[in-house]
TORDOFI-885212 format. One record per residue (C-alpha): residue in three letters; x, y, z. Coordinates in pm, whole numbers. Layout:
+------+--------+--------+--------+
: resn :     px :     py :     pz :
+------+--------+--------+--------+
:  Ala :      X :      Y :      Z :
...
+------+--------+--------+--------+
END
This chain:
+------+--------+--------+--------+
: resn :     px :     py :     pz :
+------+--------+--------+--------+
:  Met : -18643 :  -7619 :  -4924 :
:  Lys : -18611 :  -8024 :  -4932 :
:  Ile : -18832 :  -8250 :  -5115 :
:  Tyr : -18887 :  -8509 :  -4812 :
:  Thr : -19012 :  -8378 :  -4501 :
:  Lys : -19065 :  -8724 :  -4328 :
:  Thr : -19409 :  -8623 :  -4220 :
:  Gly : -19593 :  -8898 :  -4413 :
:  Asp : -19364 :  -9190 :  -4286 :
:  Lys : -19651 :  -9296 :  -4103 :
:  Gly : -19922 :  -9307 :  -4368 :
:  Glu : -20071 :  -9000 :  -4326 :
:  Thr : -20056 :  -8686 :  -4542 :
:  Ala : -20183 :  -8322 :  -4499 :
:  Leu : -20456 :  -8198 :  -4697 :
:  Tyr : -20458 :  -7835 :  -4817 :
:  Gly : -20618 :  -7652 :  -4525 :
:  Gly : -20392 :  -7851 :  -4289 :
:  Thr : -20605 :  -8179 :  -4205 :
:  Arg : -20425 :  -8487 :  -4180 :
:  Val : -20576 :  -8800 :  -4323 :
:  Ser : -20465 :  -9174 :  -4408 :
:  Lys : -20291 :  -9187 :  -4758 :
:  Ala : -20551 :  -9455 :  -4810 :
:  Ser : -20844 :  -9206 :  -4776 :
:  Ala : -21073 :  -9168 :  -5095 :
:  Arg : -20967 :  -8814 :  -5109 :
:  Val : -20604 :  -8896 :  -5148 :
:  Glu : -20690 :  -9155 :  -5424 :
:  Ser : -20878 :  -8947 :  -5604 :
:  Tyr : -20634 :  -8663 :  -5634 :
:  Gly : -20356 :  -8913 :  -5685 :
:  Thr : -20541 :  -9049 :  -5974 :
:  Ile : -20589 :  -8684 :  -6129 :
:  Asp : -20223 :  -8662 :  -6077 :
:  Glu : -20149 :  -8988 :  -6235 :
:  Leu : -20373 :  -8873 :  -6538 :
:  Asn : -20172 :  -8552 :  -6567 :
:  Ser : -19857 :  -8745 :  -6615 :
:  Phe : -20009 :  -8988 :  -6878 :
:  Ile : -20112 :  -8676 :  -7060 :
:  Gly : -19732 :  -8563 :  -7030 :
:  Val : -19661 :  -8890 :  -7209 :
:  Ala : -19922 :  -8867 :  -7490 :
:  Lys : -19777 :  -8500 :  -7556 :
:  Ser : -19440 :  -8638 :  -7631 :
:  Glu : -19608 :  -8846 :  -7916 :
:  Val : -19850 :  -8613 :  -8063 :
:  Lys : -19689 :  -8386 :  -8340 :
:  Asp : -19975 :  -8144 :  -8396 :
:  Glu : -19948 :  -7774 :  -8240 :
:  Gln : -20334 :  -7719 :  -8184 :
:  Val : -20348 :  -8035 :  -8019 :
:  Leu : -20028 :  -7976 :  -7784 :
:  Asn : -20166 :  -7621 :  -7675 :
:  Gln : -20506 :  -7798 :  -7572 :
:  Leu : -20320 :  -8096 :  -7372 :
:  Lys : -20107 :  -7843 :  -7208 :
:  Lys : -20411 :  -7635 :  -7117 :
:  Ile : -20580 :  -7949 :  -6980 :
:  Gln : -20274 :  -8063 :  -6799 :
:  Phe : -20291 :  -7696 :  -6624 :
:  Asp : -20661 :  -7769 :  -6534 :
:  Leu : -20586 :  -8084 :  -6397 :
:  Phe : -20361 :  -7930 :  -6152 :
:  Thr : -20639 :  -7681 :  -6060 :
:  Leu : -20873 :  -7967 :  -6037 :
:  Gly : -20629 :  -8168 :  -5826 :
:  Ser : -20549 :  -7893 :  -5587 :
:  Glu : -20906 :  -7850 :  -5512 :
:  Ser : -20989 :  -8218 :  -5480 :
:  Ala : -20713 :  -8197 :  -5236 :
:  Thr : -20892 :  -7956 :  -5036 :
:  Pro : -21213 :  -8069 :  -4806 :
:  Thr : -21500 :  -7850 :  -4907 :
:  Asp : -21510 :  -7653 :  -4562 :
:  Lys : -21171 :  -7565 :  -4634 :
:  Leu : -21237 :  -7393 :  -4952 :
:  Thr : -21314 :  -7078 :  -4799 :
:  Leu : -21092 :  -6885 :  -4528 :
:  Ala : -21224 :  -6728 :  -4235 :
:  Asn : -21219 :  -6397 :  -4389 :
:  Gly : -21448 :  -6520 :  -4664 :
:  Lys : -21191 :  -6537 :  -4963 :
:  Ser : -21164 :  -6846 :  -5154 :
:  Arg : -20829 :  -7068 :  -5046 :
:  Leu : -20800 :  -7162 :  -5421 :
:  Ala : -20658 :  -6899 :  -5681 :
:  Leu : -20823 :  -7103 :  -5937 :
:  Met : -21112 :  -7361 :  -5949 :
:  Ile : -21278 :  -7537 :  -6194 :
:  Thr : -21593 :  -7376 :  -6382 :
:  Asp : -21821 :  -7454 :  -6650 :
:  Thr : -21591 :  -7244 :  -6859 :
:  Glu : -21319 :  -7509 :  -6876 :
:  Ile : -21598 :  -7778 :  -6933 :
:  Glu : -21730 :  -7586 :  -7217 :
:  Glu : -21410 :  -7516 :  -7392 :
:  Leu : -21373 :  -7909 :  -7410 :
:  Glu : -21700 :  -7939 :  -7558 :
:  His : -21602 :  -7682 :  -7826 :
:  Trp : -21282 :  -7870 :  -7892 :
:  Met : -21463 :  -8206 :  -7940 :
:  Asp : -21736 :  -8007 :  -8174 :
:  Asp : -21454 :  -7886 :  -8379 :
:  Phe : -21282 :  -8239 :  -8440 :
:  Glu : -21606 :  -8413 :  -8464 :
:  Lys : -21652 :  -8227 :  -8784 :
:  Glu : -21355 :  -8392 :  -8962 :
:  Leu : -21439 :  -8741 :  -8798 :
:  Ala : -21652 :  -9015 :  -8958 :
:  Pro : -21961 :  -9079 :  -8775 :
:  Leu : -21925 :  -9401 :  -8555 :
:  Gln : -22098 :  -9709 :  -8611 :
:  Tyr : -21902 :  -9940 :  -8380 :
:  Phe : -21722 :  -9959 :  -8093 :
:  Ile : -21345 :  -9836 :  -8139 :
:  Leu : -21074 : -10096 :  -8011 :
:  Pro : -20779 :  -9879 :  -7831 :
:  Gly : -20516 :  -9865 :  -8077 :
:  Gly : -20368 :  -9678 :  -8364 :
:  Gly : -20038 :  -9545 :  -8365 :
:  Arg : -19845 :  -9452 :  -8062 :
:  Ser : -20012 :  -9091 :  -7998 :
:  Ala : -20386 :  -9236 :  -8024 :
:  Thr : -20284 :  -9517 :  -7806 :
:  Ser : -20133 :  -9295 :  -7563 :
:  Leu : -20467 :  -9065 :  -7572 :
:  His : -20700 :  -9384 :  -7542 :
:  Val : -20492 :  -9494 :  -7207 :
:  Cys : -20550 :  -9151 :  -7078 :
:  Arg : -20918 :  -9188 :  -7139 :
:  Thr : -20940 :  -9474 :  -6929 :
:  Val : -20737 :  -9337 :  -6633 :
:  Cys : -20970 :  -9038 :  -6664 :
:  Arg : -21271 :  -9268 :  -6643 :
:  Arg : -21069 :  -9391 :  -6342 :
:  Ala : -21022 :  -9059 :  -6163 :
:  Glu : -21386 :  -8986 :  -6236 :
:  Arg : -21494 :  -9289 :  -6046 :
:  Ser : -21283 :  -9196 :  -5757 :
:  Leu : -21431 :  -8857 :  -5745 :
:  Val : -21787 :  -9013 :  -5768 :
:  Phe : -21686 :  -9257 :  -5474 :
:  Leu : -21538 :  -8970 :  -5251 :
:  Asn : -21853 :  -8758 :  -5345 :
:  Glu : -22055 :  -9055 :  -5168 :
:  Ser : -21903 :  -8955 :  -4792 :
:  Glu : -21751 :  -8629 :  -4826 :
:  Glu : -21905 :  -8328 :  -5059 :
:  Val : -21727 :  -8282 :  -5411 :
:  Arg : -21826 :  -7973 :  -5621 :
:  Pro : -22025 :  -8122 :  -5918 :
:  Glu : -21810 :  -7939 :  -6150 :
:  Leu : -21522 :  -8157 :  -6074 :
:  Ile : -21695 :  -8466 :  -6170 :
:  Lys : -21863 :  -8290 :  -6480 :
:  Tyr : -21497 :  -8184 :  -6610 :
:  Leu : -21349 :  -8534 :  -6599 :
:  Asn : -21670 :  -8700 :  -6758 :
:  Arg : -21625 :  -8436 :  -7042 :
:  Leu : -21272 :  -8472 :  -7048 :
:  Ser : -21276 :  -8855 :  -7098 :
:  Asp : -21513 :  -8797 :  -7395 :
:  Tyr : -21267 :  -8530 :  -7537 :
:  Leu : -20987 :  -8786 :  -7503 :
:  Phe : -21186 :  -9052 :  -7692 :
:  Val : -21247 :  -8793 :  -7964 :
:  Leu : -20910 :  -8658 :  -7975 :
:  Ala : -20762 :  -9020 :  -8010 :
:  Arg : -20964 :  -9038 :  -8319 :
:  Tyr : -20875 :  -8723 :  -8452 :
:  Val : -20530 :  -8787 :  -8415 :
:  Ser : -20562 :  -9137 :  -8583 :
:  Arg : -20695 :  -8936 :  -8881 :
:  Leu : -20430 :  -8683 :  -8883 :
:  Asn : -20193 :  -8947 :  -8895 :
:  Asp : -20353 :  -9163 :  -9150 :
:  Glu : -20376 :  -9457 :  -8931 :
:  Thr : -20709 :  -9713 :  -8956 :
:  Glu : -20934 :  -9754 :  -8659 :
:  Glu : -21016 : -10084 :  -8574 :
:  Tyr : -21391 : -10152 :  -8464 :
:  Trp : -21538 : -10408 :  -8272 :
:  Asn : -21789 : -10530 :  -8448 :
:  Pro : -21986 : -10835 :  -8317 :
:  Asn : -22082 : -10944 :  -8659 :
:  Asp : -21709 : -10995 :  -8734 :
:  Arg : -21670 : -11285 :  -8508 :
+------+--------+--------+--------+
END
């Protein structure tokens, strides 16, 4: 199988289910940003040493592929004519709750927040802060898509929770690596 098909040479692509759309469409933008987030998480994984964190990030990458495949599928194409789901997997409350549990565990080991944290620290924490901001952009793109085409609420909720998780994880990794957090304290100016 060849990687190039030449079917996108005129600026269109096929969604899952066969519908052709412009590569500039809100749907393509949303699943493209989710793909970008997945790649940035791969970069962050290359900086992280903790096995538990690596396993969580690997699971998140898997879930982002699941989320991306659904965001590449118009809602009216999610179910086949025979009534079965077109997709083998979909994001559910289970994946969202998993992120919440992981955050709760990490937060038990972190000092309470008093100020905003400046993105930074070591390479692993900084990579996770970049992931967080790309995740927020992916979330905004799905919200934008949802204004014109239906998106299951679980997808937006997952990305919202994931960005929170990435923030907490960046703090946790900084603590693991004995890195000092820098604060944005308006009183220090």
